[in-house]
C-alpha positions as CSV (number, residue, x, y, z in Angstrom):
1,M,155.4,10.5,54.5
2,S,156.9,7.9,52.2
3,A,158.6,4.7,53.3
4,P,162.3,5.2,53.7
5,A,164.5,4.0,51.0
6,S,166.0,1.4,53.3
7,A,162.7,-0.4,53.4
8,A,162.5,-3.5,51.1
9,P,161.3,-2.7,47.6
10,P,157.6,-3.6,47.2
11,E,156.6,-6.8,45.6
12,V,155.9,-6.7,41.9
13,S,152.2,-7.2,41.0
14,H,149.5,-5.8,38.7
15,R,148.1,-4.0,41.7
16,R,151.5,-2.3,42.5
17,M,152.0,-1.3,38.9
18,F,148.5,0.3,38.9
19,L,149.1,2.1,42.2
20,I,152.1,3.8,40.7
21,A,150.8,4.2,37.2
22,L,147.3,5.6,37.9
23,P,148.4,8.9,39.6
24,M,150.9,9.5,36.8
25,M,148.3,8.7,34.1
26,L,146.0,11.3,35.7
27,S,148.9,13.7,36.0
28,H,150.1,13.2,32.5
29,I,146.6,13.8,31.1
30,T,146.7,17.4,32.6
31,V,149.9,18.1,30.6
32,P,148.4,17.9,27.1
33,L,145.3,19.5,28.6
34,L,147.5,22.6,28.9
35,G,148.0,22.5,25.1
36,F,144.4,21.7,24.7
37,V,143.4,24.8,26.7
38,D,145.9,27.0,24.8
39,T,144.7,25.7,21.5
40,T,141.0,26.0,22.4
41,V,141.2,29.5,23.9
42,I,143.3,30.8,21.0
43,G,141.4,28.7,18.4
44,R,138.1,30.2,19.3
45,L,139.4,33.6,18.4
46,G,138.9,32.4,14.8
47,D,142.4,33.2,13.5
48,A,144.3,30.2,12.1
49,A,147.6,32.1,12.3
50,L,147.3,32.6,16.0
51,L,146.3,29.0,16.5
52,G,149.3,27.9,14.5
53,A,151.6,30.1,16.5
54,V,150.5,28.5,19.8
55,A,150.8,25.0,18.3
56,V,154.3,25.7,16.9
57,G,155.3,27.4,20.2
58,A,154.2,24.4,22.2
59,V,156.2,22.1,19.9
60,I,159.3,24.3,20.2
61,F,159.2,24.2,24.0
62,D,158.3,20.6,24.1
63,Y,161.5,20.1,22.0
64,I,163.7,22.4,24.2
65,F,162.5,21.2,27.6
66,W,161.6,17.7,26.7
67,S,165.0,17.2,25.2
68,F,166.3,17.7,28.7
69,G,163.5,15.6,30.2
70,A,166.5,13.2,30.6
71,L,166.9,14.9,33.9
72,R,163.6,13.6,35.1
73,M,164.1,10.1,33.6
74,G,167.7,9.7,34.6
75,T,166.9,10.9,38.2
76,A,164.0,8.5,38.4
77,G,166.1,5.5,37.2
78,M,169.0,6.2,39.5
79,T,166.7,7.0,42.5
80,A,164.8,3.8,42.0
81,Q,168.0,1.8,41.9
82,A,169.2,3.5,45.1
83,V,165.9,2.5,46.7
84,G,166.4,-1.0,45.5
85,R,169.9,-1.0,47.1
86,R,168.4,0.5,50.3
87,D,170.7,3.5,49.9
88,D,169.0,6.5,51.6
89,R,171.9,8.8,51.2
90,G,172.1,7.9,47.5
91,V,168.5,9.0,47.0
92,A,169.2,12.5,48.5
93,E,172.5,13.0,46.7
94,T,170.9,12.0,43.3
95,L,168.3,14.7,43.8
96,A,170.8,17.4,44.8
97,R,173.0,16.7,41.8
98,A,170.0,16.7,39.5
99,L,168.8,20.1,40.8
100,V,172.2,21.7,40.2
101,V,172.4,20.3,36.7
102,G,168.9,21.4,35.9
103,G,169.3,24.9,37.1
104,A,172.6,25.3,35.3
105,V,171.3,24.0,32.0
106,G,168.2,26.1,32.3
107,L,170.2,29.3,32.7
108,L,172.3,28.4,29.7
109,I,169.1,28.0,27.6
110,V,168.0,31.5,28.7
111,L,171.4,33.0,27.8
112,L,171.2,31.3,24.3
113,Q,167.6,32.2,23.6
114,V,168.4,34.3,20.5
115,P,170.2,31.6,18.5
116,I,167.8,29.0,19.8
117,G,164.9,31.0,18.7
118,W,166.4,31.7,15.3
119,A,167.1,28.0,14.7
120,A,163.6,27.0,15.8
121,F,161.8,29.5,13.6
122,A,164.0,28.6,10.6
123,A,163.3,24.9,11.1
124,I,159.5,25.4,11.4
125,G,159.3,27.7,8.3
126,A,155.8,28.9,9.1
127,S,154.1,31.9,7.5
128,D,154.9,35.5,8.4
129,A,151.5,35.8,10.2
130,V,152.3,32.7,12.4
131,N,155.9,33.9,13.1
132,A,154.8,37.4,14.2
133,A,152.7,35.9,17.0
134,L,155.3,33.2,17.7
135,V,158.0,35.7,18.6
136,E,155.8,37.1,21.5
137,Y,155.1,33.6,22.8
138,F,158.7,32.5,22.7
139,T,160.4,35.5,24.3
140,I,158.2,35.2,27.4
141,R,158.1,31.4,27.9
142,I,161.8,30.9,27.5
143,W,162.4,32.4,30.9
144,A,160.8,29.3,32.5
145,A,163.7,27.1,31.5
146,P,165.7,26.9,34.8
147,V,162.5,26.4,36.8
148,T,161.1,23.8,34.4
149,L,164.3,21.7,34.5
150,M,164.6,21.8,38.3
151,N,160.9,20.7,38.4
152,Y,162.0,17.7,36.3
153,A,164.6,16.8,38.9
154,L,162.0,16.9,41.7
155,L,159.5,14.9,39.7
156,G,162.1,12.3,38.8
157,S,163.1,11.8,42.5
158,L,159.5,11.3,43.5
159,T,158.9,8.9,40.7
160,G,162.0,6.8,41.5
161,R,160.8,6.4,45.1
162,G,157.4,5.2,43.8
163,R,155.7,8.2,45.3
164,T,153.7,9.1,42.2
165,D,150.8,10.2,44.4
166,L,152.9,13.2,45.5
167,A,154.2,13.7,42.0
168,F,150.6,13.7,40.9
169,L,149.5,16.4,43.4
170,T,152.4,18.7,42.5
171,Q,151.8,18.3,38.8
172,V,148.1,18.8,39.0
173,A,148.4,21.8,41.2
174,T,150.9,23.4,38.7
175,N,148.8,22.6,35.7
176,V,145.5,23.8,37.2
177,V,147.2,27.1,38.0
178,N,148.6,27.2,34.5
179,I,145.1,26.6,33.0
180,A,143.5,29.2,35.2
181,L,146.1,31.9,34.4
182,T,145.9,31.2,30.7
183,I,142.2,31.7,30.7
184,L,142.6,34.8,32.8
185,F,145.3,36.4,30.7
186,V,144.0,35.4,27.3
187,V,140.2,35.8,27.7
188,G,139.9,38.1,30.7
189,M,142.8,40.4,30.0
190,E,143.0,39.9,26.2
191,M,146.7,39.4,26.2
192,G,146.7,37.0,23.3
193,V,149.5,34.4,22.8
194,G,151.7,36.3,25.3
195,G,149.1,35.7,28.0
196,A,149.3,31.9,27.4
197,A,153.1,32.0,27.7
198,L,153.0,34.2,30.9
199,G,150.6,31.8,32.5
200,T,152.9,28.9,32.0
201,L,155.9,30.8,33.3
202,I,154.2,31.8,36.6
203,A,152.7,28.3,37.1
204,E,156.2,26.7,36.7
205,V,157.6,29.0,39.4
206,L,154.8,28.1,41.8
207,G,155.2,24.4,41.0
208,L,158.9,24.5,41.9
209,A,158.1,26.1,45.3
210,L,155.5,23.4,46.0
211,G,158.0,20.6,44.9
212,F,160.5,21.8,47.5
213,V,157.9,21.8,50.2
214,V,157.0,18.2,49.3
215,V,160.6,16.8,49.4
216,L,161.3,18.6,52.6
217,R,158.2,17.0,54.1
218,L,159.6,13.7,53.0
219,G,162.6,14.3,55.2
220,D,165.0,15.2,52.3
221,N,166.9,18.5,52.2
222,P,168.9,18.6,48.9
223,F,170.6,21.8,50.1
224,A,172.1,19.9,53.0
225,V,174.1,17.4,50.8
226,R,177.8,17.8,51.4
227,R,179.8,19.5,48.7
228,A,182.2,16.6,48.4
229,A,179.3,14.2,47.8
230,L,177.6,16.6,45.4
231,L,180.7,16.8,43.3
232,D,181.8,13.2,43.6
233,R,183.5,12.5,40.2
234,A,182.3,9.0,39.7
235,A,178.7,9.8,40.6
236,L,178.7,12.9,38.4
237,A,180.2,11.0,35.6
238,R,177.5,8.3,35.8
239,M,174.8,10.9,36.0
240,L,176.1,12.8,33.0
241,A,176.6,9.7,31.0
242,V,173.1,8.4,31.7
243,N,171.5,11.8,31.1
244,G,173.6,12.4,28.0
245,D,172.3,9.2,26.4
246,I,168.8,10.1,27.3
247,V,169.3,13.6,25.9
248,V,170.4,12.2,22.6
249,R,167.5,9.8,22.5
250,T,165.0,12.6,23.4
251,L,166.5,15.1,20.9
252,A,165.9,12.5,18.2
253,L,162.3,11.9,19.4
254,G,161.7,15.6,19.6
255,A,163.2,16.1,16.2
256,A,160.7,13.6,14.8
257,F,157.8,15.6,16.3
258,L,159.4,18.9,15.1
259,I,159.9,17.6,11.6
260,F,156.3,16.4,11.6
261,N,155.0,19.8,12.4
262,A,157.4,21.6,10.1
263,L,156.4,19.5,7.1
264,G,152.8,20.1,8.0
265,A,153.4,23.9,8.2
266,R,154.7,23.8,4.6
267,T,151.4,22.5,3.3
268,G,149.5,25.6,4.5
269,D,148.1,27.2,7.7
270,E,144.9,25.1,7.6
271,T,146.9,21.8,7.5
272,L,149.2,23.1,10.2
273,A,146.2,24.0,12.4
274,A,144.5,20.7,11.7
275,N,147.6,18.7,12.6
276,A,147.9,20.8,15.8
277,V,144.4,19.7,16.8
278,L,145.2,16.1,16.0
279,Y,148.6,16.4,17.7
280,N,146.8,17.2,20.9
281,M,144.9,13.9,20.6
282,F,148.2,12.1,20.2
283,A,149.6,13.9,23.2
284,I,146.7,13.0,25.4
285,G,147.0,9.3,24.5
286,A,150.8,9.4,24.9
287,Y,150.8,11.0,28.3
288,F,148.0,8.7,29.4
289,L,150.0,5.5,28.4
290,D,153.2,7.0,29.8
291,G,151.8,6.3,33.2
292,F,152.9,2.7,32.7
293,A,156.3,3.8,31.5
294,T,156.7,5.8,34.7
295,A,155.5,2.9,36.8
296,A,158.1,0.7,35.0
297,E,160.8,3.2,35.8
298,A,160.1,2.8,39.5
299,V,159.2,-0.9,39.8
300,C,161.8,-2.2,37.3
301,G,164.4,0.2,38.6
302,Q,163.9,-0.9,42.2
303,A,164.0,-4.6,41.2
304,Y,167.1,-3.9,39.1
305,G,168.9,-2.2,42.0
306,A,168.0,-5.0,44.4
307,R,169.2,-7.5,41.7
308,R,165.9,-9.5,41.6
309,P,165.8,-10.9,38.1
310,R,162.4,-12.6,38.3
311,D,160.7,-9.5,39.7
312,F,162.4,-7.4,37.1
313,R,161.1,-9.5,34.2
314,R,157.7,-9.7,35.7
315,A,157.5,-6.0,36.1
316,A,158.5,-5.5,32.5
317,G,155.8,-7.9,31.3
318,I,153.1,-6.3,33.4
319,A,153.9,-2.8,32.0
320,I,153.9,-4.1,28.4
321,L,150.6,-5.9,28.9
322,W,148.7,-2.9,30.3
323,A,150.2,-0.4,27.9
324,H,148.7,-2.4,25.1
325,V,145.3,-2.8,26.8
326,F,145.1,1.0,27.4
327,G,146.4,1.6,23.9
328,V,143.4,-0.2,22.4
329,A,141.0,1.6,24.8
330,V,142.4,5.1,23.9
331,A,142.4,4.4,20.2
332,A,138.8,3.3,20.3
333,G,137.8,6.4,22.3
334,F,139.5,8.6,19.7
335,L,137.9,6.9,16.8
336,V,134.4,7.3,18.4
337,G,134.8,10.8,19.8
338,G,137.4,12.4,17.6
339,G,134.9,14.3,15.5
340,A,133.4,16.0,18.5
341,F,136.9,16.8,19.8
342,I,137.8,18.5,16.6
343,D,134.7,20.6,16.5
344,F,135.1,21.7,20.1
345,V,138.8,22.8,19.6
346,S,138.4,24.7,16.4
347,T,135.6,26.8,14.9
348,D,137.3,27.1,11.5
349,P,135.3,25.0,9.0
350,Q,138.4,24.3,6.8
351,V,140.5,23.2,9.8
352,R,137.6,20.9,10.9
353,E,137.3,19.3,7.5
354,T,141.1,18.8,7.2
355,A,141.4,17.3,10.6
356,R,138.7,14.8,9.9
357,L,140.6,13.5,6.9
358,Y,143.5,12.4,9.1
359,L,141.7,11.5,12.3
360,V,142.2,7.8,11.9
361,F,146.0,8.2,12.0
362,A,146.0,10.2,15.2
363,A,143.6,7.8,16.8
364,L,145.8,4.8,16.1
365,S,149.0,6.4,17.4
366,P,148.6,5.4,21.1
367,L,148.1,1.7,20.1
368,V,151.0,1.7,17.6
369,G,153.3,3.3,20.1
370,A,152.3,1.3,23.2
371,L,155.2,-1.1,23.1
372,A,157.7,1.7,22.9
373,F,156.1,3.6,25.8
374,A,156.4,0.5,28.1
375,H,159.9,-0.3,27.1
376,D,161.1,3.3,27.6
377,G,160.2,2.9,31.3
378,V,161.9,-0.5,31.5
379,Y,165.1,0.8,29.9
380,I,165.2,4.0,31.9
381,G,164.6,2.3,35.2
382,S,167.5,-0.1,34.4
383,T,169.6,2.8,33.1
384,W,170.2,0.9,29.8
385,T,170.5,4.3,28.3
386,A,173.1,3.6,25.6
387,P,170.9,0.9,23.9
388,L,167.9,3.2,24.3
389,R,169.8,5.9,22.5
390,N,171.1,3.7,19.8
391,L,167.7,2.1,19.1
392,M,166.1,5.5,18.9
393,L,168.7,6.7,16.3
394,V,168.0,3.7,14.1
395,S,164.3,4.3,14.3
396,F,164.8,8.0,13.5
397,A,166.9,7.2,10.4
398,F,164.1,4.8,9.3
399,Y,161.6,7.7,9.8
400,L,163.6,10.1,7.7
401,A,163.9,7.5,4.9
402,L,160.1,6.9,5.0
403,L,159.4,10.7,4.8
404,F,161.5,10.8,1.7
405,L,159.9,7.8,0.1
406,L,156.4,8.9,0.9
407,R,156.9,12.6,0.1
408,D,154.5,12.6,-2.8
409,L,151.6,11.5,-0.5
410,G,151.6,14.9,1.3
411,N,150.1,14.9,4.8
412,T,149.0,11.3,4.4
413,G,152.6,10.2,3.9
414,L,153.6,12.3,6.8
415,W,151.2,10.5,9.2
416,I,152.1,7.0,7.8
417,A,155.8,7.7,8.4
418,F,155.1,9.0,11.9
419,L,153.1,5.8,12.9
420,A,155.9,3.6,11.4
421,F,158.4,5.5,13.5
422,L,156.4,4.8,16.7
423,A,156.1,1.1,15.8
424,S,159.8,0.6,14.9
425,R,160.9,2.0,18.3
426,G,159.0,-0.6,20.3
427,I,159.9,-3.5,18.0
428,G,163.6,-2.7,18.3
429,Q,163.4,-2.5,22.1
430,Q,161.5,-5.7,22.3
431,L,164.1,-7.6,20.3
432,A,167.0,-6.2,22.4
433,F,165.4,-6.8,25.8
434,P,166.2,-10.5,26.3
435,M,169.9,-10.0,25.6
436,L,170.1,-7.0,27.8
437,A,168.3,-8.7,30.7
438,R,170.6,-11.8,30.5
439,R,173.7,-9.6,30.4
440,H,172.9,-7.2,33.2
441,I,170.8,-9.2,35.6
442,P,172.2,-12.8,35.7
443,L,169.8,-15.6,36.5
444,D,171.5,-16.3,39.8
445,G,170.9,-12.7,40.9
446,S,174.5,-11.9,41.3
447,P,175.3,-8.3,40.5
448,D,177.5,-7.1,37.8
449,P,180.1,-4.5,38.7
450,L,177.8,-1.5,38.1
451,P,174.2,-1.1,36.9
452,S,175.3,-0.7,33.3
453,R,174.2,1.7,30.6
454,T,175.3,-0.5,27.7
């Protein structure tokens, strides 16, 4: 059982940050491992087109679902602030609203699957062989949308409370089932890319059931929230505004990843497959470092809700420090072991050779993006979502300009632009942070009228 929201927020310290970050780092690592298993199982079939289809399919659904990852992040930020204010009822009502929004948006995605699929395939522009396999993957996995988004709401609620240990258990259980089913369907039952998609769908359903068990055990019943509270206009307006800002931010971030893969696809199936292998390295590093972003969401959000300016600034500093320490460690690990990783994932000699040419770029990505990872958590926990959105759009425009300027460098220019995009995000957030902290958490600790988004 967790401490009630009415308990005083925990003190801010390196130890507290690690206690929250470590379970999420371990949990996040299992997420790219899903892509790693899909890539490895399909990659060892020796067909670059099938490998490319799984890679592109993963990117499409990362873009679709991750675009609405705002639901997890917004729920985490608002829940953390409710904990900081010692508002138990606010914690439960935030979760209930998030579940309703997640389920409704997920159903809309299913209903719009044909135009969504058409737009995604057109944007990627992969070969006919890749598209043929991609259709099978897409038409199965799209049905996971409502369940996936409701899972985001549950995960955000646990994160905002600081109960990342429970979030870890639910995520790992879901991902282990996913991995096992993928191996069973693809290898054991020879279902190909469709088996990988079906494994993910079933695992998400089981994960949702487990998530409900967890929150009920914590004493929360989101189905018992009164209709009037659930539909409170001011609360809904704030949730939609916060989530809307994060959706725009995440769409731009997902678009950057989608463009990266689309431009890689246009250079040939081997380059697409090589970038897919390296993208898994980036994802492993990103999800690993994102543990500190998640910890910042909880600790900074709780301090923000309690109007404790010194604790808030200290929490932000701790998150930034350790994100960079781990960024260095992850980058070094990739530089040393990247070749072995590439050889294990793919048996295609051309894919291996191509991936080695660009290994250094993928290895540096966690370090270059460390500042942005940490500040994402700080901004989300504080619900400074409008600045977060605006800074992302500026970085995205910078990224597009670099892609144009470096277009003659081919895949090398693509990787350089990608790293510059990651760096520009963190730099912009760091420059804006002091002004936002002064504006929304006055030095005397007195609250402003509402935890502001702008």
